[in-house]
OpenMM code with the backbone's topology and positions (N, CA, C; nanometers):
from openmm import Vec3, app, unit

residues = "MET LYS LEU VAL VAL GLU LYS ASP CYS THR LEU LEU GLU LEU LEU LYS LEU SER PHE PRO ASP SER SER THR ARG THR LEU ARG HIS TRP ILE LYS GLY GLU ARG VAL THR ARG GLU GLY VAL VAL LEU SER ARG THR ASP ALA PRO LEU LYS GLU GLY GLU THR LEU LEU PHE GLY LYS LYS GLU VAL LEU GLU LEU VAL GLU GLY ILE PRO VAL LEU TYR HIS ASP ARG TRP LEU ILE VAL ILE ASP LYS PRO ARG GLY LEU LEU SER VAL PRO ALA GLU ASN ASP GLN PRO HIS ALA LEU GLY ILE LEU ARG GLU GLY PHE LYS THR PRO HIS ILE PHE ALA VAL HIS ARG LEU ASP GLN ASP THR SER GLY VAL LEU LEU PHE ALA ARG GLY LYS MET ALA GLU GLU ARG PHE ASP".split()
positions = [
    Vec3(19.2060, 10.3140, 6.1440),
    Vec3(19.3320, 10.4233, 6.0787),
    Vec3(19.1638, 10.4977, 5.9731),
    Vec3(19.2249, 10.6092, 5.9842),
    Vec3(19.1553, 10.6326, 5.8380),
    Vec3(19.2414, 10.6867, 5.7652),
    Vec3(19.1217, 10.6689, 5.5721),
    Vec3(19.1880, 10.6997, 5.4769),
    Vec3(19.1052, 10.8004, 5.4464),
    Vec3(19.2106, 10.9323, 5.3696),
    Vec3(19.1266, 10.9844, 5.3128),
    Vec3(19.1096, 11.0410, 5.0742),
    Vec3(19.0439, 11.0097, 5.1009),
    Vec3(19.0145, 10.9652, 4.9479),
    Vec3(19.0985, 11.1060, 4.8561),
    Vec3(19.1939, 11.1332, 4.7913),
    Vec3(19.2204, 11.2165, 4.7538),
    Vec3(19.1763, 11.2599, 4.6012),
    Vec3(19.1325, 11.2202, 4.5761),
    Vec3(19.1123, 11.1894, 4.4003),
    Vec3(19.0054, 11.0272, 4.3754),
    Vec3(18.9438, 11.0871, 4.2780),
    Vec3(18.8103, 10.9146, 4.2509),
    Vec3(18.9211, 10.8585, 4.1922),
    Vec3(18.8892, 10.6942, 4.2240),
    Vec3(18.9759, 10.5948, 4.2497),
    Vec3(18.8423, 10.4948, 4.2435),
    Vec3(18.9169, 10.3541, 4.2220),
    Vec3(18.8065, 10.2831, 4.2848),
    Vec3(18.9138, 10.2084, 4.4467),
    Vec3(18.8440, 10.0960, 4.5738),
    Vec3(18.9322, 10.1039, 4.6396),
    Vec3(19.0235, 9.9867, 4.5889),
    Vec3(19.0684, 9.9421, 4.5833),
    Vec3(19.1976, 9.8499, 4.5575),
    Vec3(19.3014, 9.9610, 4.5069),
    Vec3(19.2621, 10.0663, 4.4451),
    Vec3(19.3931, 10.1436, 4.3581),
    Vec3(19.3746, 10.2347, 4.4980),
    Vec3(19.3085, 10.2513, 4.5945),
    Vec3(19.3509, 10.3785, 4.6969),
    Vec3(19.4406, 10.2996, 4.8026),
    Vec3(19.4002, 10.1313, 4.8715),
    Vec3(19.4540, 10.0572, 4.9095),
    Vec3(19.6672, 10.0341, 4.8459),
    Vec3(19.6005, 10.0457, 4.7176),
    Vec3(19.8035, 10.0246, 4.6242),
    Vec3(19.8894, 10.1139, 4.6823),
    Vec3(19.7900, 10.2680, 4.6961),
    Vec3(19.8572, 10.3956, 4.7105),
    Vec3(19.8833, 10.3978, 4.8223),
    Vec3(19.7327, 10.3698, 4.8738),
    Vec3(19.8493, 10.3947, 5.0949),
    Vec3(19.9412, 10.2812, 5.0928),
    Vec3(19.9675, 10.1464, 5.0783),
    Vec3(19.9721, 10.0411, 5.1626),
    Vec3(20.1377, 9.9867, 5.0514),
    Vec3(20.1834, 10.0011, 4.9991),
    Vec3(20.2574, 10.0348, 4.8963),
    Vec3(20.3202, 9.8669, 4.8344),
    Vec3(20.4129, 9.8862, 5.0131),
    Vec3(20.4641, 9.7444, 5.0667),
    Vec3(20.3873, 9.6543, 5.0389),
    Vec3(20.2622, 9.6189, 4.9915),
    Vec3(20.1465, 9.5370, 5.0370),
    Vec3(20.0968, 9.4611, 4.8935),
    Vec3(20.1445, 9.3160, 4.9268),
    Vec3(20.0572, 9.2973, 4.7770),
    Vec3(19.9127, 9.2897, 4.7313),
    Vec3(19.9272, 9.2972, 4.5887),
    Vec3(19.7529, 9.3365, 4.5680),
    Vec3(19.6414, 9.2034, 4.6593),
    Vec3(19.7659, 9.0891, 4.6281),
    Vec3(19.6816, 9.0365, 4.7128),
    Vec3(19.6368, 9.0136, 4.8761),
    Vec3(19.7364, 9.0239, 4.9296),
    Vec3(19.7080, 9.0660, 5.0382),
    Vec3(19.6111, 9.1992, 5.0401),
    Vec3(19.5936, 9.2948, 5.0121),
    Vec3(19.5034, 9.3856, 4.9976),
    Vec3(19.3702, 9.3457, 4.9458),
    Vec3(19.3506, 9.2548, 4.8412),
    Vec3(19.1792, 9.1528, 4.7926),
    Vec3(19.2043, 9.0941, 4.9333),
    Vec3(19.2811, 9.0429, 5.0129),
    Vec3(19.1920, 8.9805, 5.1505),
    Vec3(19.1737, 9.0355, 5.2553),
    Vec3(19.2695, 9.1837, 5.2360),
    Vec3(19.1865, 9.2542, 5.3554),
    Vec3(19.0638, 9.2937, 5.3229),
    Vec3(18.9903, 9.3247, 5.1900),
    Vec3(18.9113, 9.3954, 5.1206),
    Vec3(18.8023, 9.2469, 5.1804),
    Vec3(18.8098, 9.1513, 5.0860),
    Vec3(18.7286, 8.9980, 5.1762),
    Vec3(18.7186, 9.0004, 5.3378),
    Vec3(18.8385, 9.0661, 5.4231),
    Vec3(18.8152, 9.0184, 5.5535),
    Vec3(18.7121, 9.1555, 5.6151),
    Vec3(18.6281, 9.2624, 5.5678),
    Vec3(18.5672, 9.3482, 5.5811),
    Vec3(18.5842, 9.4776, 5.6491),
    Vec3(18.7764, 9.4935, 5.6205),
    Vec3(18.8022, 9.5427, 5.6534),
    Vec3(18.8140, 9.7256, 5.6634),
    Vec3(18.7190, 9.7758, 5.6053),
    Vec3(18.7331, 9.8741, 5.4793),
    Vec3(18.5946, 9.9161, 5.5395),
    Vec3(18.5366, 9.9990, 5.5687),
    Vec3(18.4388, 10.1124, 5.5678),
    Vec3(18.4096, 10.2496, 5.5761),
    Vec3(18.2656, 10.2870, 5.4833),
    Vec3(18.2705, 10.4078, 5.5036),
    Vec3(18.0954, 10.4145, 5.4824),
    Vec3(18.1544, 10.5478, 5.5733),
    Vec3(17.9585, 10.5778, 5.6894),
    Vec3(17.9746, 10.4998, 5.7085),
    Vec3(18.0127, 10.3632, 5.8056),
    Vec3(17.9730, 10.2288, 5.8148),
    Vec3(17.9413, 10.1191, 5.7828),
    Vec3(17.9283, 10.1656, 5.6596),
    Vec3(17.9112, 10.0015, 5.5344),
    Vec3(18.0401, 9.9758, 5.4738),
    Vec3(18.0677, 9.8406, 5.5432),
    Vec3(18.1687, 9.7517, 5.4683),
    Vec3(18.1571, 9.7649, 5.3162),
    Vec3(18.2641, 9.8419, 5.2735),
    Vec3(18.2855, 9.8030, 5.1522),
    Vec3(18.3654, 9.6609, 5.1409),
    Vec3(18.2463, 9.5955, 5.0353),
    Vec3(18.3585, 9.4717, 4.9941),
    Vec3(18.3438, 9.3654, 4.8876),
    Vec3(18.3948, 9.4611, 4.7464),
    Vec3(18.4297, 9.5163, 4.6473),
    Vec3(18.5322, 9.5856, 4.5873),
    Vec3(18.6271, 9.4633, 4.5027),
    Vec3(18.7866, 9.5424, 4.4698),
    Vec3(18.7702, 9.6440, 4.3786),
    Vec3(18.6288, 9.6981, 4.2995),
    Vec3(18.6135, 9.8223, 4.2513),
    Vec3(18.5294, 9.9342, 4.2578),
    Vec3(18.4795, 9.9047, 4.4074),
    Vec3(18.3738, 10.0473, 4.4540),
    Vec3(18.4671, 10.1343, 4.3789),
    Vec3(18.3681, 10.2214, 4.3615),
    Vec3(18.4476, 10.3497, 4.3272),
    Vec3(18.3702, 10.4581, 4.4545),
    Vec3(18.5475, 10.5018, 4.4558),
    Vec3(18.5644, 10.6419, 4.5769),
    Vec3(18.5798, 10.7641, 4.4845),
    Vec3(18.4416, 10.8254, 4.5866),
    Vec3(18.4506, 11.0001, 4.5897),
    Vec3(18.6530, 11.0256, 4.6358),
    Vec3(18.6554, 11.1855, 4.5563),
    Vec3(18.7400, 11.2612, 4.6547),
    Vec3(18.6702, 11.3336, 4.7584),
    Vec3(18.8079, 11.3162, 4.8380),
    Vec3(18.7367, 11.4025, 5.0109),
    Vec3(18.6472, 11.3025, 5.1350),
    Vec3(18.5854, 11.1683, 5.0339),
    Vec3(18.5119, 11.0662, 5.1075),
    Vec3(18.6421, 11.0246, 5.2109),
    Vec3(18.6258, 10.9815, 5.3545),
    Vec3(18.6641, 10.9421, 5.4223),
    Vec3(18.6049, 10.7723, 5.4541),
    Vec3(18.7591, 10.6693, 5.5256),
    Vec3(18.7150, 10.5424, 5.5293),
    Vec3(18.7641, 10.5167, 5.6173),
    Vec3(18.7299, 10.3912, 5.6971),
    Vec3(18.7483, 10.3645, 5.7760),
    Vec3(18.8702, 10.2145, 5.7777),
    Vec3(18.9471, 10.1913, 5.7776),
    Vec3(19.0188, 10.0502, 5.7572),
    Vec3(19.1316, 9.9980, 5.8991),
    Vec3(19.0717, 9.8715, 5.9345),
    Vec3(19.1406, 9.8530, 6.0150),
    Vec3(19.0902, 9.7049, 6.0294),
    Vec3(19.1233, 9.6530, 6.1445),
    Vec3(19.0905, 9.4821, 6.2206),
    Vec3(18.8740, 9.5149, 6.2128),
    Vec3(18.7984, 9.3706, 6.1626),
    Vec3(18.6818, 9.3506, 6.1668),
    Vec3(18.6274, 9.4443, 6.2577),
    Vec3(18.7291, 9.3315, 6.4156),
    Vec3(18.6449, 9.3687, 6.5263),
    Vec3(18.6706, 9.4899, 6.5381),
    Vec3(18.7216, 9.5938, 6.5022),
    Vec3(18.7755, 9.7058, 6.4988),
    Vec3(18.6484, 9.8141, 6.4936),
    Vec3(18.6328, 9.7745, 6.3676),
    Vec3(18.4957, 9.8672, 6.3080),
    Vec3(18.3452, 9.8045, 6.3984),
    Vec3(18.3501, 9.7984, 6.4915),
    Vec3(18.1961, 9.7629, 6.5921),
    Vec3(18.1504, 9.8961, 6.5243),
    Vec3(18.0290, 9.8871, 6.5350),
    Vec3(17.9316, 10.0507, 6.5020),
    Vec3(17.8123, 10.0120, 6.6379),
    Vec3(17.7884, 10.0923, 6.6991),
    Vec3(17.6318, 10.1141, 6.7831),
    Vec3(17.6162, 10.2766, 6.6999),
    Vec3(17.4862, 10.1643, 6.6356),
    Vec3(17.4159, 10.2845, 6.5832),
    Vec3(17.4778, 10.3638, 6.4980),
    Vec3(17.5428, 10.2914, 6.3954),
    Vec3(17.6511, 10.4165, 6.3058),
    Vec3(17.7642, 10.4630, 6.3203),
    Vec3(17.7850, 10.4406, 6.4343),
    Vec3(17.8570, 10.4983, 6.5713),
    Vec3(18.0249, 10.3946, 6.5877),
    Vec3(18.1395, 10.4452, 6.4727),
    Vec3(18.2968, 10.3202, 6.4853),
    Vec3(18.3215, 10.3223, 6.6249),
    Vec3(18.2856, 10.2468, 6.7267),
    Vec3(18.3657, 10.2148, 6.8282),
    Vec3(18.5572, 10.1973, 6.7571),
    Vec3(18.5949, 10.2380, 6.7998),
    Vec3(18.7188, 10.1865, 6.8220),
    Vec3(18.7973, 10.1369, 6.8977),
    Vec3(18.7751, 10.1419, 7.0141),
    Vec3(18.7830, 10.0602, 7.0968),
    Vec3(18.7022, 10.0448, 7.2650),
    Vec3(18.6747, 9.9781, 7.3178),
    Vec3(18.6423, 9.9756, 7.4664),
    Vec3(18.6584, 9.8512, 7.5153),
    Vec3(18.6268, 9.8810, 7.7029),
    Vec3(18.6837, 9.7833, 7.7463),
    Vec3(18.5895, 9.8596, 7.8828),
    Vec3(18.6551, 9.8144, 7.9714),
    Vec3(18.5671, 9.8079, 8.1470),
    Vec3(18.5283, 9.9443, 8.1721),
    Vec3(18.6697, 10.0288, 8.1120),
    Vec3(18.7156, 10.1451, 8.1964),
    Vec3(18.6758, 10.2674, 8.0881),
    Vec3(18.6343, 10.2093, 7.9334),
    Vec3(18.6680, 10.3346, 7.8566),
    Vec3(18.5773, 10.3330, 7.6769),
    Vec3(18.5293, 10.3910, 7.6117),
    Vec3(18.4890, 10.3470, 7.5327),
    Vec3(18.5108, 10.4823, 7.4315),
    Vec3(18.5897, 10.4396, 7.3005),
    Vec3(18.6786, 10.5701, 7.2325),
    Vec3(18.5758, 10.5487, 7.0695),
    Vec3(18.5188, 10.6738, 7.0239),
    Vec3(18.4808, 10.6139, 6.9206),
    Vec3(18.5064, 10.7033, 6.7741),
    Vec3(18.5099, 10.7388, 6.7163),
    Vec3(18.5597, 10.8225, 6.5592),
    Vec3(18.3850, 10.8527, 6.5458),
    Vec3(18.3716, 11.0418, 6.5739),
    Vec3(18.2109, 11.0616, 6.5907),
    Vec3(18.2162, 11.1619, 6.4857),
    Vec3(18.1360, 11.1375, 6.4154),
    Vec3(18.1112, 11.2067, 6.2838),
    Vec3(18.0812, 11.3337, 6.3037),
    Vec3(18.0898, 11.4156, 6.1829),
    Vec3(18.0470, 11.5180, 6.1295),
    Vec3(17.9183, 11.5468, 6.1793),
    Vec3(17.8712, 11.6739, 6.2136),
    Vec3(17.7567, 11.6815, 6.2369),
    Vec3(17.6500, 11.6226, 6.3577),
    Vec3(17.7191, 11.5223, 6.4394),
    Vec3(17.6437, 11.4785, 6.4910),
    Vec3(17.6983, 11.5236, 6.6544),
    Vec3(17.6162, 11.5871, 6.8148),
    Vec3(17.6807, 11.6401, 6.9077),
    Vec3(17.8016, 11.5082, 7.0053),
    Vec3(17.8280, 11.6179, 7.0609),
    Vec3(17.8925, 11.5046, 7.1231),
    Vec3(17.8182, 11.4116, 7.3120),
    Vec3(17.7216, 11.5532, 7.3712),
    Vec3(17.6530, 11.5270, 7.4647),
    Vec3(17.5627, 11.6559, 7.4708),
    Vec3(17.4399, 11.6064, 7.4868),
    Vec3(17.2930, 11.6811, 7.4897),
    Vec3(17.3212, 11.8162, 7.4830),
    Vec3(17.2152, 11.8735, 7.4161),
    Vec3(17.2330, 12.0807, 7.4060),
    Vec3(17.0490, 12.0787, 7.3940),
    Vec3(17.0294, 12.1974, 7.4347),
    Vec3(16.8742, 12.1967, 7.4401),
    Vec3(16.7527, 12.1771, 7.3735),
    Vec3(16.8297, 12.1464, 7.2842),
    Vec3(16.7061, 12.1042, 7.1739),
    Vec3(16.7478, 11.9641, 7.1724),
    Vec3(16.6330, 11.8748, 7.1110),
    Vec3(16.6245, 11.7089, 7.1208),
    Vec3(16.6679, 11.6313, 7.0616),
    Vec3(16.8447, 11.6721, 6.9586),
    Vec3(16.9089, 11.6508, 6.8998),
    Vec3(16.9787, 11.4677, 6.8975),
    Vec3(17.0045, 11.3945, 6.8606),
    Vec3(17.0529, 11.3323, 6.9217),
    Vec3(17.2420, 11.3459, 6.9590),
    Vec3(17.2404, 11.2712, 7.0267),
    Vec3(17.4446, 11.2515, 7.0773),
    Vec3(17.4835, 11.1530, 7.0990),
    Vec3(17.6031, 11.1496, 7.1072),
    Vec3(17.7226, 11.0483, 7.0573),
    Vec3(17.7316, 10.9584, 7.2326),
    Vec3(17.7055, 11.0404, 7.3447),
    Vec3(17.6403, 11.0146, 7.4463),
    Vec3(17.5288, 10.9050, 7.4687),
    Vec3(17.4534, 10.9438, 7.4729),
    Vec3(17.2660, 10.9554, 7.4443),
    Vec3(17.2620, 10.7974, 7.3691),
    Vec3(17.3529, 10.7910, 7.2470),
    Vec3(17.4370, 10.6460, 7.1774),
    Vec3(17.4252, 10.5569, 7.2418),
    Vec3(17.5830, 10.6146, 7.2508),
    Vec3(17.6621, 10.4854, 7.3429),
    Vec3(17.5758, 10.4540, 7.4850),
    Vec3(17.5295, 10.5368, 7.5921),
    Vec3(17.4017, 10.4771, 7.6765),
    Vec3(17.3424, 10.4450, 7.6142),
    Vec3(17.2458, 10.4200, 7.5273),
    Vec3(17.1716, 10.3062, 7.4512),
    Vec3(17.1840, 10.1705, 7.4636),
    Vec3(17.2973, 10.1914, 7.3634),
    Vec3(17.4124, 10.1328, 7.2373),
    Vec3(17.4484, 10.0069, 7.4034),
    Vec3(17.5121, 10.0150, 7.4673),
    Vec3(17.6351, 10.0048, 7.5529),
    Vec3(17.5250, 9.9161, 7.6602),
    Vec3(17.3652, 9.9687, 7.6433),
    Vec3(17.2476, 9.9391, 7.7855),
    Vec3(17.3110, 9.9621, 7.9109),
    Vec3(17.3349, 10.1088, 7.9750),
    Vec3(17.4014, 10.1944, 8.0506),
    Vec3(17.3827, 10.3165, 8.0916),
    Vec3(17.3309, 10.3757, 8.2090),
    Vec3(17.3671, 10.5551, 8.2354),
    Vec3(17.5023, 10.5231, 8.2371),
    Vec3(17.5468, 10.4468, 8.2572),
    Vec3(17.7157, 10.4493, 8.3566),
    Vec3(17.8107, 10.4922, 8.2344),
    Vec3(17.7886, 10.5646, 8.1457),
    Vec3(17.8146, 10.6172, 8.0671),
    Vec3(17.8688, 10.8075, 8.0607),
    Vec3(18.0047, 10.8581, 8.0545),
    Vec3(18.0691, 10.9681, 8.0604),
    Vec3(18.1562, 11.0025, 7.9573),
    Vec3(18.0905, 11.1395, 7.9472),
    Vec3(18.1508, 11.3083, 7.8481),
    Vec3(18.3073, 11.2471, 7.9126),
    Vec3(18.4037, 11.2418, 7.8169),
    Vec3(18.5392, 11.2701, 7.9143),
    Vec3(18.6062, 11.4113, 7.8833),
    Vec3(18.5721, 11.4660, 7.6759),
    Vec3(18.5785, 11.5600, 7.6156),
    Vec3(18.5006, 11.5524, 7.5355),
    Vec3(18.4578, 11.7174, 7.4786),
    Vec3(18.3842, 11.7453, 7.3511),
    Vec3(18.4405, 11.7530, 7.2295),
    Vec3(18.3897, 11.7307, 7.1531),
    Vec3(18.3970, 11.8056, 6.9664),
    Vec3(18.2977, 11.8617, 6.9585),
    Vec3(18.2990, 11.9803, 6.8797),
    Vec3(18.2083, 12.0280, 6.8448),
    Vec3(18.0979, 12.0221, 6.7301),
    Vec3(17.9798, 12.0044, 6.7313),
    Vec3(17.9305, 11.9311, 6.6316),
    Vec3(17.9588, 11.8871, 6.5057),
    Vec3(17.9895, 12.0002, 6.4356),
    Vec3(18.0019, 11.9734, 6.2651),
    Vec3(18.2232, 11.9910, 6.2757),
    Vec3(18.2354, 11.9161, 6.3866),
    Vec3(18.4161, 11.8273, 6.4136),
    Vec3(18.3854, 11.6739, 6.4471),
    Vec3(18.4193, 11.6224, 6.2569),
    Vec3(18.4804, 11.4162, 6.3303),
    Vec3(18.6095, 11.4313, 6.3855),
    Vec3(18.6062, 11.3261, 6.5020),
    Vec3(18.7303, 11.2935, 6.5189),
    Vec3(18.7465, 11.1920, 6.6595),
    Vec3(18.8396, 11.1629, 6.6985),
    Vec3(18.7932, 11.0947, 6.8432),
    Vec3(18.8094, 11.1035, 6.9542),
    Vec3(18.6250, 11.0527, 6.9730),
    Vec3(18.6366, 11.0714, 7.1629),
    Vec3(18.6571, 11.0014, 7.2373),
    Vec3(18.6790, 11.0385, 7.3584),
    Vec3(18.6367, 10.9729, 7.5087),
    Vec3(18.5343, 10.9859, 7.5574),
    Vec3(18.4872, 10.8641, 7.6081),
    Vec3(18.4296, 10.8285, 7.7454),
    Vec3(18.4177, 10.6872, 7.8230),
    Vec3(18.4302, 10.8159, 7.9322),
    Vec3(18.5018, 10.6539, 8.0405),
    Vec3(18.2733, 10.5661, 8.0730),
    Vec3(18.3393, 10.4804, 8.1745),
    Vec3(18.2348, 10.3627, 8.1531),
    Vec3(18.2082, 10.3700, 8.3535),
    Vec3(18.1709, 10.4730, 8.3269),
    Vec3(18.1631, 10.4554, 8.5277),
    Vec3(18.2343, 10.5576, 8.6156),
    Vec3(18.1620, 10.5844, 8.7090),
    Vec3(18.2032, 10.7668, 8.8121),
    Vec3(18.3186, 10.7100, 8.7730),
    Vec3(18.4435, 10.5543, 8.8594),
    Vec3(18.5864, 10.6144, 8.9173),
    Vec3(18.6113, 10.6430, 8.7740),
    Vec3(18.5983, 10.5717, 8.6379),
    Vec3(18.6654, 10.5775, 8.5738),
    Vec3(18.6789, 10.7810, 8.5194),
    Vec3(18.5327, 10.8064, 8.5252),
    Vec3(18.5394, 10.9242, 8.4265),
    Vec3(18.6141, 11.0477, 8.5919),
    Vec3(18.6229, 11.0021, 8.7141),
    Vec3(18.7036, 11.0361, 8.7478),
    Vec3(18.8653, 11.0773, 8.7936),
    Vec3(18.9035, 10.9266, 8.7232),
    Vec3(19.0502, 10.8931, 8.7131),
    Vec3(19.0880, 11.0345, 8.5953),
    Vec3(19.0242, 11.1002, 8.5143),
    Vec3(19.0083, 11.1927, 8.4364),
    Vec3(19.0264, 11.3270, 8.4169),
    Vec3(18.9634, 11.3715, 8.5663),
    Vec3(18.9391, 11.5044, 8.5893),
    Vec3(19.1347, 11.5435, 8.6256),
] * unit.nanometer
topology = app.Topology()
chain = topology.addChain("A")
for resn in residues:
    res = topology.addResidue(resn, chain)
    for name in ("N", "CA", "C"):
        topology.addAtom(name, app.Element.getBySymbol(name[0]), res)
């Protein structure tokens, strides 16, 4: 889950606003459990300062797995779902810029990963990849 900071605050203040039905003890437990990241870095202090406009990822620790700095939201035998950051290409271009497809192929140590769709370089968001030709063909 993405949390966007609407005004300067601390991590605990943001969680209290985002999850008003949760106790402070529960929210502190979530922070201690490494469930919140900013740009791939785990936020482990309740008083961590946050700036307006920053985007945080929130979820169970295993959901926040990273492959070379890219948050992997889900993966199984057939699919990989990532949260593509702004500025990263989805697939190779004519230049030698890094791209999500190449990073995933290297991170998962297989050339059998295929883009199901693409997002513009300046767009962040959820991106789906197929693991293997059979999975890719299912999305055609």
